[in-house]
VEXDREN-2710 file (C-alpha; in Angstrom, 1 decimal):
% VEXDREN-2710
k/r/px/py/pz
1/MET/136.2/146.4/117.4
2/ILE/133.4/146.7/120.0
3/VAL/134.4/144.8/123.1
4/CYS/131.4/145.6/125.4
5/VAL/128.2/145.6/123.4
6/CYS/126.1/146.6/126.4
7/LYS/127.9/149.9/126.9
8/SER/129.3/150.3/123.3
9/VAL/132.9/150.3/124.3
10/SER/135.6/149.6/121.7
11/ASP/139.1/148.3/122.1
12/ARG/140.3/151.7/121.0
13/THR/138.5/153.4/123.9
14/ILE/140.0/150.9/126.3
15/ARG/143.5/151.5/124.9
16/ALA/143.0/155.2/125.0
17/SER/141.9/155.0/128.7
18/ILE/145.0/152.9/129.5
19/ALA/147.2/155.4/127.7
20/GLU/145.6/158.1/129.9
21/GLY/146.6/156.2/133.0
22/MET/143.9/153.7/133.9
23/ASP/145.9/150.6/134.8
24/SER/143.5/148.3/136.5
25/PHE/140.4/146.4/135.5
26/ASP/138.4/148.0/138.3
27/GLU/139.2/151.5/137.0
28/LEU/138.1/150.6/133.5
29/GLN/135.0/149.0/134.9
30/PHE/134.1/152.1/136.9
31/GLU/135.0/154.7/134.2
32/LEU/133.7/152.9/131.1
33/GLY/131.1/150.6/132.5
34/VAL/132.6/147.5/130.9
35/ALA/131.5/144.1/132.4
36/THR/128.8/145.8/134.5
37/CYS/125.7/144.5/132.7
38/CYS/126.0/141.0/131.3
39/GLY/129.7/140.4/132.1
40/LYS/130.4/138.6/128.9
41/CYS/133.1/141.1/127.9
42/GLU/135.3/140.8/130.9
43/GLU/137.7/138.3/129.3
44/SER/138.0/140.4/126.2
45/VAL/138.7/143.6/128.2
46/ARG/141.4/141.7/130.2
47/ASP/142.9/140.5/126.8
48/VAL/143.0/144.1/125.6
49/MET/144.7/145.1/128.8
50/ALA/147.3/142.2/128.4
51/GLN/148.0/143.3/124.8
52/SER/148.5/146.9/126.1
53/GLY/151.1/145.6/128.6
54/VAL/149.2/146.5/131.8
55/CYS/148.3/143.0/132.7
56/ALA/151.6/142.0/134.2
57/SER/151.0/144.2/137.2
58/ARG/147.4/144.9/137.9
59/CYS/144.6/143.4/135.8
60/GLY/144.5/140.2/137.8
61/VAL/145.0/137.7/135.0
62/THR/147.9/135.3/135.2
63/ARG/148.7/133.2/132.2
64/PRO/151.0/130.1/132.6
65/GLN/153.9/130.1/130.2
66/VAL/154.1/126.3/130.2
67/ALA/151.4/123.8/129.9
68/VAL/150.4/122.3/133.2
69/VAL/150.4/118.6/133.4
70/PRO/148.0/117.1/136.0
71/HIS/149.5/114.8/138.6
72/VAL/148.1/111.3/138.3
73/VAL/147.5/109.5/141.6
74/PRO/147.1/105.7/141.4
75/MET/143.9/104.5/142.9
76/THR/143.3/101.1/144.5
77/PHE/139.8/99.7/144.8
78/TYR/139.0/97.2/147.5
79/GLU/136.0/94.9/147.4
80/ARG/134.0/94.9/150.6
81/LYS/132.5/91.6/151.5
82/ALA/129.4/91.2/153.6
83/ALA/129.8/89.8/157.1
END
C-alpha cells in the first residue's frame, strides 16, 4: 500500500528500512522523503512504525492504553449589578 503519495513510498519500503536499522521517524523522513511535501502521510508512517514495533522507543507517538476522562470543574456564575 502506498503510504506517501508525494514520494511514492509504500509500507513495504518503510518496513524494509526499519528492518535495515532505521528506527526513528527523522531517519525515515531523511532517507525516504516521507512527510516532506504535503505532510499528510506522517500519521500513517508513524502507524507503520508502531506496527513494526519501533514506536515504543523512538517514533515519538504515545498512545494511551486507557480512555482519558476529562475532569469536570463546577462553575458558579455571579450576576453583577450596576451601582
